KOLGUDO-68814 format. One record per residue (C-alpha): residue in three letters; x, y, z; residue number from 1. Coordinates in steps of 0.1 Angstrom, whole numbers. Layout:
N
<pt residuo="ALA" east="X" north="Y" up="Z" num="NUM"/>
...
end
This chain:
344
<pt residuo="MET" east="1" north="-2" up="-2" num="1"/>
<pt residuo="THR" east="14" north="39" up="-12" num="2"/>
<pt residuo="LEU" east="12" north="68" up="8" num="3"/>
<pt residuo="SER" east="-12" north="82" up="-11" num="4"/>
<pt residuo="GLU" east="-37" north="54" up="-13" num="5"/>
<pt residuo="TYR" east="-35" north="51" up="21" num="6"/>
<pt residuo="LEU" east="-40" north="91" up="26" num="7"/>
<pt residuo="ASP" east="-70" north="82" up="2" num="8"/>
<pt residuo="LYS" east="-87" north="60" up="27" num="9"/>
<pt residuo="LEU" east="-84" north="84" up="61" num="10"/>
<pt residuo="SER" east="-100" north="110" up="44" num="11"/>
<pt residuo="ALA" east="-129" north="85" up="28" num="12"/>
<pt residuo="LEU" east="-129" north="75" up="67" num="13"/>
<pt residuo="GLU" east="-132" north="112" up="79" num="14"/>
<pt residuo="ALA" east="-160" north="117" up="52" num="15"/>
<pt residuo="GLN" east="-181" north="97" up="65" num="16"/>
<pt residuo="ALA" east="-180" north="95" up="101" num="17"/>
<pt residuo="PRO" east="-199" north="122" up="109" num="18"/>
<pt residuo="ALA" east="-229" north="115" up="99" num="19"/>
<pt residuo="GLN" east="-229" north="78" up="108" num="20"/>
<pt residuo="ILE" east="-223" north="96" up="145" num="21"/>
<pt residuo="ALA" east="-249" north="120" up="136" num="22"/>
<pt residuo="ALA" east="-277" north="89" up="131" num="23"/>
<pt residuo="ALA" east="-272" north="74" up="161" num="24"/>
<pt residuo="ASP" east="-300" north="84" up="181" num="25"/>
<pt residuo="SER" east="-299" north="65" up="210" num="26"/>
<pt residuo="ALA" east="-268" north="53" up="236" num="27"/>
<pt residuo="ASP" east="-271" north="19" up="221" num="28"/>
<pt residuo="ALA" east="-266" north="27" up="183" num="29"/>
<pt residuo="LEU" east="-238" north="57" up="196" num="30"/>
<pt residuo="THR" east="-220" north="29" up="208" num="31"/>
<pt residuo="ALA" east="-221" north="7" up="174" num="32"/>
<pt residuo="ALA" east="-217" north="40" up="161" num="33"/>
<pt residuo="ARG" east="-177" north="41" up="184" num="34"/>
<pt residuo="ASN" east="-175" north="3" up="179" num="35"/>
<pt residuo="ALA" east="-174" north="7" up="139" num="36"/>
<pt residuo="LEU" east="-151" north="34" up="137" num="37"/>
<pt residuo="VAL" east="-128" north="32" up="167" num="38"/>
<pt residuo="GLY" east="-134" north="1" up="183" num="39"/>
<pt residuo="ARG" east="-104" north="-25" up="187" num="40"/>
<pt residuo="GLN" east="-118" north="-54" up="174" num="41"/>
<pt residuo="ALA" east="-138" north="-39" up="142" num="42"/>
<pt residuo="GLY" east="-132" north="-2" up="138" num="43"/>
<pt residuo="ALA" east="-122" north="9" up="107" num="44"/>
<pt residuo="LEU" east="-99" north="35" up="124" num="45"/>
<pt residuo="THR" east="-79" north="6" up="140" num="46"/>
<pt residuo="ALA" east="-77" north="-11" up="111" num="47"/>
<pt residuo="LEU" east="-57" north="16" up="89" num="48"/>
<pt residuo="MET" east="-36" north="23" up="122" num="49"/>
<pt residuo="ASN" east="-27" north="-16" up="121" num="50"/>
<pt residuo="ALA" east="-14" north="-13" up="90" num="51"/>
<pt residuo="LEU" east="7" north="17" up="88" num="52"/>
<pt residuo="GLY" east="33" north="-15" up="90" num="53"/>
<pt residuo="GLU" east="28" north="-24" up="50" num="54"/>
<pt residuo="LEU" east="36" north="17" up="39" num="55"/>
<pt residuo="PRO" east="74" north="23" up="32" num="56"/>
<pt residuo="LYS" east="91" north="32" up="64" num="57"/>
<pt residuo="ASP" east="97" north="68" up="56" num="58"/>
<pt residuo="ASP" east="60" north="72" up="48" num="59"/>
<pt residuo="ARG" east="44" north="59" up="81" num="60"/>
<pt residuo="ARG" east="54" north="92" up="103" num="61"/>
<pt residuo="GLU" east="29" north="115" up="80" num="62"/>
<pt residuo="ALA" east="5" north="83" up="81" num="63"/>
<pt residuo="GLY" east="4" north="82" up="116" num="64"/>
<pt residuo="ALA" east="3" north="114" up="121" num="65"/>
<pt residuo="ARG" east="-24" north="117" up="101" num="66"/>
<pt residuo="ALA" east="-42" north="84" up="115" num="67"/>
<pt residuo="ASN" east="-40" north="102" up="152" num="68"/>
<pt residuo="LYS" east="-55" north="130" up="141" num="69"/>
<pt residuo="LEU" east="-84" north="115" up="132" num="70"/>
<pt residuo="LYS" east="-84" north="96" up="158" num="71"/>
<pt residuo="VAL" east="-87" north="123" up="185" num="72"/>
<pt residuo="ALA" east="-114" north="140" up="161" num="73"/>
<pt residuo="LEU" east="-135" north="111" up="164" num="74"/>
<pt residuo="GLU" east="-134" north="105" up="198" num="75"/>
<pt residuo="GLU" east="-143" north="141" up="207" num="76"/>
<pt residuo="ALA" east="-175" north="141" up="181" num="77"/>
<pt residuo="LEU" east="-185" north="105" up="198" num="78"/>
<pt residuo="ASP" east="-189" north="122" up="232" num="79"/>
<pt residuo="LEU" east="-201" north="151" up="219" num="80"/>
<pt residuo="ARG" east="-228" north="134" up="204" num="81"/>
<pt residuo="ARG" east="-230" north="113" up="237" num="82"/>
<pt residuo="ALA" east="-234" north="147" up="254" num="83"/>
<pt residuo="GLN" east="-261" north="157" up="233" num="84"/>
<pt residuo="LEU" east="-287" north="127" up="238" num="85"/>
<pt residuo="ALA" east="-282" north="128" up="275" num="86"/>
<pt residuo="ALA" east="-293" north="165" up="273" num="87"/>
<pt residuo="GLN" east="-327" north="150" up="253" num="88"/>
<pt residuo="ALA" east="-330" north="127" up="278" num="89"/>
<pt residuo="ALA" east="-327" north="147" up="304" num="90"/>
<pt residuo="SER" east="-350" north="176" up="292" num="91"/>
<pt residuo="SER" east="-380" north="149" up="278" num="92"/>
<pt residuo="GLY" east="-383" north="131" up="316" num="93"/>
<pt residuo="PRO" east="-402" north="106" up="325" num="94"/>
<pt residuo="SER" east="-442" north="103" up="314" num="95"/>
<pt residuo="LEU" east="-461" north="122" up="343" num="96"/>
<pt residuo="ASP" east="-499" north="112" up="349" num="97"/>
<pt residuo="LEU" east="-509" north="149" up="363" num="98"/>
<pt residuo="SER" east="-544" north="136" up="372" num="99"/>
<pt residuo="MET" east="-526" north="119" up="403" num="100"/>
<pt residuo="PRO" east="-526" north="139" up="434" num="101"/>
<pt residuo="ALA" east="-493" north="160" up="452" num="102"/>
<pt residuo="ARG" east="-470" north="143" up="473" num="103"/>
<pt residuo="GLU" east="-476" north="154" up="514" num="104"/>
<pt residuo="ARG" east="-450" north="177" up="518" num="105"/>
<pt residuo="TRP" east="-434" north="175" up="556" num="106"/>
<pt residuo="GLN" east="-430" north="209" up="572" num="107"/>
<pt residuo="GLY" east="-415" north="220" up="599" num="108"/>
<pt residuo="THR" east="-440" north="229" up="632" num="109"/>
<pt residuo="VAL" east="-437" north="246" up="670" num="110"/>
<pt residuo="HIS" east="-434" north="217" up="693" num="111"/>
<pt residuo="PRO" east="-462" north="205" up="717" num="112"/>
<pt residuo="VAL" east="-443" north="215" up="748" num="113"/>
<pt residuo="SER" east="-430" north="246" up="731" num="114"/>
<pt residuo="LEU" east="-469" north="251" up="722" num="115"/>
<pt residuo="VAL" east="-478" north="243" up="764" num="116"/>
<pt residuo="ILE" east="-448" north="271" up="776" num="117"/>
<pt residuo="ASP" east="-460" north="299" up="753" num="118"/>
<pt residuo="GLU" east="-500" north="293" up="762" num="119"/>
<pt residuo="VAL" east="-490" north="292" up="803" num="120"/>
<pt residuo="VAL" east="-472" north="323" up="796" num="121"/>
<pt residuo="GLU" east="-500" north="342" up="774" num="122"/>
<pt residuo="ILE" east="-525" north="330" up="806" num="123"/>
<pt residuo="PHE" east="-505" north="347" up="833" num="124"/>
<pt residuo="ARG" east="-497" north="372" up="810" num="125"/>
<pt residuo="GLU" east="-531" north="390" up="812" num="126"/>
<pt residuo="LEU" east="-527" north="385" up="851" num="127"/>
<pt residuo="GLY" east="-498" north="410" up="852" num="128"/>
<pt residuo="PHE" east="-471" north="383" up="852" num="129"/>
<pt residuo="THR" east="-436" north="390" up="835" num="130"/>
<pt residuo="ILE" east="-409" north="361" up="823" num="131"/>
<pt residuo="ALA" east="-372" north="363" up="836" num="132"/>
<pt residuo="LEU" east="-346" north="339" up="833" num="133"/>
<pt residuo="GLY" east="-318" north="326" up="848" num="134"/>
<pt residuo="PRO" east="-292" north="303" up="840" num="135"/>
<pt residuo="GLU" east="-290" north="265" up="833" num="136"/>
<pt residuo="ALA" east="-254" north="262" up="850" num="137"/>
<pt residuo="GLU" east="-264" north="272" up="881" num="138"/>
<pt residuo="GLN" east="-241" north="279" up="915" num="139"/>
<pt residuo="SER" east="-254" north="258" up="943" num="140"/>
<pt residuo="TRP" east="-262" north="278" up="966" num="141"/>
<pt residuo="TYR" east="-287" north="293" up="944" num="142"/>
<pt residuo="ASN" east="-303" north="259" up="933" num="143"/>
<pt residuo="PHE" east="-302" north="246" up="971" num="144"/>
<pt residuo="GLY" east="-290" north="273" up="1000" num="145"/>
<pt residuo="SER" east="-308" north="299" up="993" num="146"/>
<pt residuo="LEU" east="-340" north="278" up="986" num="147"/>
<pt residuo="ASN" east="-338" north="264" up="1026" num="148"/>
<pt residuo="PHE" east="-325" north="231" up="1014" num="149"/>
<pt residuo="PRO" east="-307" north="213" up="1048" num="150"/>
<pt residuo="PRO" east="-272" north="206" up="1039" num="151"/>
<pt residuo="ASP" east="-282" north="170" up="1042" num="152"/>
<pt residuo="HIS" east="-310" north="168" up="1017" num="153"/>
<pt residuo="PRO" east="-311" north="143" up="993" num="154"/>
<pt residuo="ALA" east="-319" north="160" up="965" num="155"/>
<pt residuo="MET" east="-284" north="174" up="968" num="156"/>
<pt residuo="ASP" east="-265" north="143" up="965" num="157"/>
<pt residuo="MET" east="-248" north="131" up="935" num="158"/>
<pt residuo="HIS" east="-269" north="105" up="921" num="159"/>
<pt residuo="ASP" east="-298" north="128" up="920" num="160"/>
<pt residuo="THR" east="-283" north="157" up="906" num="161"/>
<pt residuo="LEU" east="-254" north="163" up="877" num="162"/>
<pt residuo="TYR" east="-230" north="189" up="891" num="163"/>
<pt residuo="LEU" east="-198" north="203" up="879" num="164"/>
<pt residuo="ALA" east="-166" north="217" up="889" num="165"/>
<pt residuo="GLN" east="-162" north="241" up="916" num="166"/>
<pt residuo="ASP" east="-193" north="241" up="937" num="167"/>
<pt residuo="GLN" east="-211" north="241" up="899" num="168"/>
<pt residuo="LEU" east="-245" north="223" up="893" num="169"/>
<pt residuo="LEU" east="-267" north="217" up="861" num="170"/>
<pt residuo="ARG" east="-302" north="234" up="881" num="171"/>
<pt residuo="THR" east="-322" north="211" up="892" num="172"/>
<pt residuo="HIS" east="-351" north="236" up="890" num="173"/>
<pt residuo="THR" east="-362" north="268" up="880" num="174"/>
<pt residuo="SER" east="-365" north="279" up="916" num="175"/>
<pt residuo="PRO" east="-330" north="298" up="918" num="176"/>
<pt residuo="VAL" east="-347" north="325" up="897" num="177"/>
<pt residuo="GLN" east="-367" north="334" up="924" num="178"/>
<pt residuo="VAL" east="-339" north="342" up="946" num="179"/>
<pt residuo="ARG" east="-325" north="360" up="918" num="180"/>
<pt residuo="THR" east="-353" north="381" up="910" num="181"/>
<pt residuo="LEU" east="-360" north="390" up="946" num="182"/>
<pt residuo="GLN" east="-323" north="404" up="952" num="183"/>
<pt residuo="GLN" east="-324" north="425" up="920" num="184"/>
<pt residuo="TYR" east="-365" north="439" up="922" num="185"/>
<pt residuo="ALA" east="-383" north="451" up="952" num="186"/>
<pt residuo="PRO" east="-416" north="436" up="957" num="187"/>
<pt residuo="PRO" east="-445" north="439" up="943" num="188"/>
<pt residuo="ILE" east="-429" north="408" up="922" num="189"/>
<pt residuo="ARG" east="-454" north="389" up="896" num="190"/>
<pt residuo="ILE" east="-426" north="365" up="874" num="191"/>
<pt residuo="LEU" east="-426" north="333" up="847" num="192"/>
<pt residuo="ALA" east="-393" north="315" up="851" num="193"/>
<pt residuo="PRO" east="-397" north="289" up="821" num="194"/>
<pt residuo="GLY" east="-367" north="270" up="814" num="195"/>
<pt residuo="ASN" east="-346" north="236" up="807" num="196"/>
<pt residuo="VAL" east="-341" north="217" up="840" num="197"/>
<pt residuo="TYR" east="-316" north="183" up="846" num="198"/>
<pt residuo="ARG" east="-320" north="151" up="869" num="199"/>
<pt residuo="ARG" east="-308" north="122" up="873" num="200"/>
<pt residuo="ASP" east="-337" north="100" up="865" num="201"/>
<pt residuo="PHE" east="-345" north="76" up="837" num="202"/>
<pt residuo="PHE" east="-364" north="75" up="809" num="203"/>
<pt residuo="ASP" east="-405" north="62" up="819" num="204"/>
<pt residuo="PRO" east="-442" north="69" up="806" num="205"/>
<pt residuo="SER" east="-441" north="98" up="828" num="206"/>
<pt residuo="HIS" east="-404" north="115" up="835" num="207"/>
<pt residuo="ALA" east="-364" north="122" up="818" num="208"/>
<pt residuo="PRO" east="-338" north="135" up="830" num="209"/>
<pt residuo="MET" east="-336" north="172" up="814" num="210"/>
<pt residuo="PHE" east="-374" north="187" up="805" num="211"/>
<pt residuo="ALA" east="-387" north="219" up="808" num="212"/>
<pt residuo="GLN" east="-400" north="238" up="839" num="213"/>
<pt residuo="ILE" east="-429" north="268" up="843" num="214"/>
<pt residuo="GLU" east="-421" north="285" up="879" num="215"/>
<pt residuo="GLY" east="-445" north="311" up="892" num="216"/>
<pt residuo="LEU" east="-433" north="342" up="919" num="217"/>
<pt residuo="VAL" east="-459" north="363" up="939" num="218"/>
<pt residuo="VAL" east="-440" north="384" up="964" num="219"/>
<pt residuo="ASP" east="-459" north="416" up="982" num="220"/>
<pt residuo="GLU" east="-472" north="426" up="1015" num="221"/>
<pt residuo="GLY" east="-508" north="406" up="1020" num="222"/>
<pt residuo="VAL" east="-503" north="377" up="1000" num="223"/>
<pt residuo="SER" east="-524" north="343" up="1014" num="224"/>
<pt residuo="PHE" east="-528" north="309" up="1001" num="225"/>
<pt residuo="ALA" east="-558" north="324" up="992" num="226"/>
<pt residuo="ASP" east="-545" north="340" up="961" num="227"/>
<pt residuo="LEU" east="-528" north="310" up="953" num="228"/>
<pt residuo="LYS" east="-557" north="283" up="951" num="229"/>
<pt residuo="ALA" east="-576" north="315" up="931" num="230"/>
<pt residuo="THR" east="-555" north="320" up="904" num="231"/>
<pt residuo="LEU" east="-537" north="283" up="900" num="232"/>
<pt residuo="SER" east="-573" north="273" up="892" num="233"/>
<pt residuo="HIS" east="-580" north="297" up="873" num="234"/>
<pt residuo="PHE" east="-554" north="288" up="851" num="235"/>
<pt residuo="ALA" east="-564" north="254" up="852" num="236"/>
<pt residuo="ARG" east="-601" north="263" up="841" num="237"/>
<pt residuo="ARG" east="-586" north="288" up="811" num="238"/>
<pt residuo="TYR" east="-561" north="261" up="800" num="239"/>
<pt residuo="PHE" east="-578" north="227" up="802" num="240"/>
<pt residuo="GLY" east="-613" north="239" up="798" num="241"/>
<pt residuo="ALA" east="-642" north="251" up="816" num="242"/>
<pt residuo="GLN" east="-653" north="219" up="834" num="243"/>
<pt residuo="THR" east="-620" north="209" up="846" num="244"/>
<pt residuo="LYS" east="-618" north="192" up="875" num="245"/>
<pt residuo="THR" east="-588" north="199" up="899" num="246"/>
<pt residuo="ARG" east="-576" north="189" up="933" num="247"/>
<pt residuo="PHE" east="-552" north="204" up="957" num="248"/>
<pt residuo="ARG" east="-532" north="178" up="981" num="249"/>
<pt residuo="PRO" east="-507" north="185" up="1012" num="250"/>
<pt residuo="SER" east="-468" north="178" up="1003" num="251"/>
<pt residuo="PHE" east="-438" north="194" up="1012" num="252"/>
<pt residuo="PHE" east="-409" north="216" up="997" num="253"/>
<pt residuo="PRO" east="-379" north="228" up="1013" num="254"/>
<pt residuo="PHE" east="-387" north="266" up="999" num="255"/>
<pt residuo="THR" east="-422" north="267" up="1010" num="256"/>
<pt residuo="GLU" east="-449" north="264" up="1037" num="257"/>
<pt residuo="PRO" east="-476" north="252" up="1039" num="258"/>
<pt residuo="SER" east="-471" north="231" up="1006" num="259"/>
<pt residuo="ALA" east="-495" north="214" up="983" num="260"/>
<pt residuo="GLU" east="-499" north="199" up="951" num="261"/>
<pt residuo="MET" east="-524" north="205" up="922" num="262"/>
<pt residuo="ASP" east="-540" north="173" up="901" num="263"/>
<pt residuo="VAL" east="-561" north="176" up="870" num="264"/>
<pt residuo="GLN" east="-583" north="153" up="862" num="265"/>
<pt residuo="CYS" east="-565" north="126" up="836" num="266"/>
<pt residuo="GLY" east="-569" north="136" up="798" num="267"/>
<pt residuo="VAL" east="-560" north="99" up="786" num="268"/>
<pt residuo="CYS" east="-587" north="76" up="808" num="269"/>
<pt residuo="GLY" east="-609" north="106" up="813" num="270"/>
<pt residuo="GLY" east="-603" north="97" up="855" num="271"/>
<pt residuo="SER" east="-611" north="62" up="853" num="272"/>
<pt residuo="GLY" east="-570" north="52" up="849" num="273"/>
<pt residuo="CYS" east="-543" north="42" up="833" num="274"/>
<pt residuo="GLY" east="-505" north="44" up="832" num="275"/>
<pt residuo="VAL" east="-498" north="80" up="822" num="276"/>
<pt residuo="CYS" east="-519" north="90" up="857" num="277"/>
<pt residuo="LYS" east="-509" north="55" up="875" num="278"/>
<pt residuo="HIS" east="-546" north="38" up="877" num="279"/>
<pt residuo="SER" east="-553" north="71" up="903" num="280"/>
<pt residuo="GLY" east="-576" north="92" up="875" num="281"/>
<pt residuo="TRP" east="-554" north="123" up="884" num="282"/>
<pt residuo="VAL" east="-523" north="139" up="870" num="283"/>
<pt residuo="GLU" east="-500" north="157" up="890" num="284"/>
<pt residuo="ILE" east="-490" north="196" up="873" num="285"/>
<pt residuo="LEU" east="-478" north="215" up="894" num="286"/>
<pt residuo="GLY" east="-462" north="217" up="928" num="287"/>
<pt residuo="SER" east="-472" north="256" up="948" num="288"/>
<pt residuo="GLY" east="-465" north="266" up="986" num="289"/>
<pt residuo="MET" east="-467" north="298" up="1003" num="290"/>
<pt residuo="VAL" east="-428" north="308" up="1001" num="291"/>
<pt residuo="HIS" east="-407" north="301" up="1031" num="292"/>
<pt residuo="PRO" east="-400" north="331" up="1048" num="293"/>
<pt residuo="ALA" east="-363" north="320" up="1050" num="294"/>
<pt residuo="VAL" east="-362" north="325" up="1013" num="295"/>
<pt residuo="LEU" east="-377" north="359" up="1015" num="296"/>
<pt residuo="GLU" east="-348" north="367" up="1039" num="297"/>
<pt residuo="ASN" east="-320" north="348" up="1020" num="298"/>
<pt residuo="SER" east="-333" north="371" up="993" num="299"/>
<pt residuo="GLY" east="-328" north="404" up="1012" num="300"/>
<pt residuo="LEU" east="-364" north="412" up="1027" num="301"/>
<pt residuo="ASP" east="-382" north="418" up="1054" num="302"/>
<pt residuo="SER" east="-404" north="382" up="1062" num="303"/>
<pt residuo="GLU" east="-425" north="404" up="1087" num="304"/>
<pt residuo="LYS" east="-437" north="425" up="1057" num="305"/>
<pt residuo="TYR" east="-440" north="409" up="1029" num="306"/>
<pt residuo="THR" east="-451" north="369" up="1020" num="307"/>
<pt residuo="GLY" east="-458" north="353" up="992" num="308"/>
<pt residuo="TRP" east="-466" north="323" up="970" num="309"/>
<pt residuo="ALA" east="-446" north="305" up="938" num="310"/>
<pt residuo="PHE" east="-454" north="273" up="916" num="311"/>
<pt residuo="GLY" east="-436" north="249" up="895" num="312"/>
<pt residuo="MET" east="-449" north="225" up="871" num="313"/>
<pt residuo="GLY" east="-436" north="208" up="839" num="314"/>
<pt residuo="PRO" east="-448" north="216" up="807" num="315"/>
<pt residuo="ALA" east="-444" north="178" up="793" num="316"/>
<pt residuo="ARG" east="-465" north="167" up="816" num="317"/>
<pt residuo="THR" east="-494" north="191" up="808" num="318"/>
<pt residuo="ALA" east="-488" north="182" up="769" num="319"/>
<pt residuo="ILE" east="-493" north="148" up="774" num="320"/>
<pt residuo="SER" east="-527" north="153" up="797" num="321"/>
<pt residuo="ARG" east="-538" north="177" up="770" num="322"/>
<pt residuo="HIS" east="-532" north="159" up="742" num="323"/>
<pt residuo="GLY" east="-536" north="125" up="756" num="324"/>
<pt residuo="ILE" east="-504" north="112" up="747" num="325"/>
<pt residuo="PRO" east="-497" north="78" up="762" num="326"/>
<pt residuo="ASP" east="-459" north="78" up="768" num="327"/>
<pt residuo="ILE" east="-439" north="113" up="779" num="328"/>
<pt residuo="ARG" east="-410" north="99" up="759" num="329"/>
<pt residuo="ILE" east="-427" north="101" up="727" num="330"/>
<pt residuo="LEU" east="-414" north="141" up="731" num="331"/>
<pt residuo="TYR" east="-383" north="132" up="725" num="332"/>
<pt residuo="ASP" east="-382" north="111" up="692" num="333"/>
<pt residuo="SER" east="-387" north="137" up="667" num="334"/>
<pt residuo="ASP" east="-406" north="121" up="652" num="335"/>
<pt residuo="VAL" east="-421" north="139" up="619" num="336"/>
<pt residuo="ARG" east="-455" north="122" up="618" num="337"/>
<pt residuo="PHE" east="-465" north="131" up="656" num="338"/>
<pt residuo="LEU" east="-450" north="168" up="654" num="339"/>
<pt residuo="ASP" east="-470" north="171" up="626" num="340"/>
<pt residuo="GLN" east="-503" north="173" up="637" num="341"/>
<pt residuo="PHE" east="-494" north="200" up="662" num="342"/>
<pt residuo="GLY" east="-494" north="222" up="629" num="343"/>
<pt residuo="LYS" east="-527" north="217" up="617" num="344"/>
end
């Protein structure tokens, strides 16, 4: 084979290749065209490059350069056609059934515990309460000592409280905000103190190691237990409904005297008894009492002049009672299907 004949065959292949590539209208057709042109086994250009050895030695350099240049051009044309076919497939897309209903989209919503806090705050705002906040990493004196806890009280043990370094701890209740507020402002005082608290509790249907709490405090001259009971009963009827049944039970807290726990009829079983209410028909929603004189004195107030009452409630327990949630642990699962119900 002469050099002229070899170059004529390259020119003929170069002339017919564009039409062959353009005719490939699918990925399979393009693969067949690639094999026919530059395939290792039966490619036309591959056959010509293998025939270089038949040329005179002095002509091989020029012929080889022309063949390599054509190979590069063919590879580029094949890659371009592949990109064109991919773009066509993407633009056409899958066939759509426009009669099918749209897929529901998950949307974020406010957590039920946050909803409870917002509503409780709004009810007490109507009664003249303002919001007060305090640190979650608290000093032991504010968490226990200022609130009349004796030094050997079991709540101060490490199996109940999460201690940090240098007499610091994660607060076990929001009651320290009471003392901090009384130290900063003079009576009359009516505050709510919402926030997270921490205890070494195990998860069960009604307990969690970290949970929200709302503290309430009223201090003024002439405040009585009757004020406490009237205010909290009003709150229960506003929040749970006008027909809500409540009861107050004697209790004990180091920072109040006398003390009482307030229950509402279980919203899950309607008072017949279930796991949430421990088969009593009642759910405890808050503890309360008259502020102990020692707490007033520790806050720098004259306990002969001022009296007050306080309460603390867990919004999570209030939420499960109101919405009929059977297990408090559901509130911590971040199950979108559950949370989505409160956004509708």
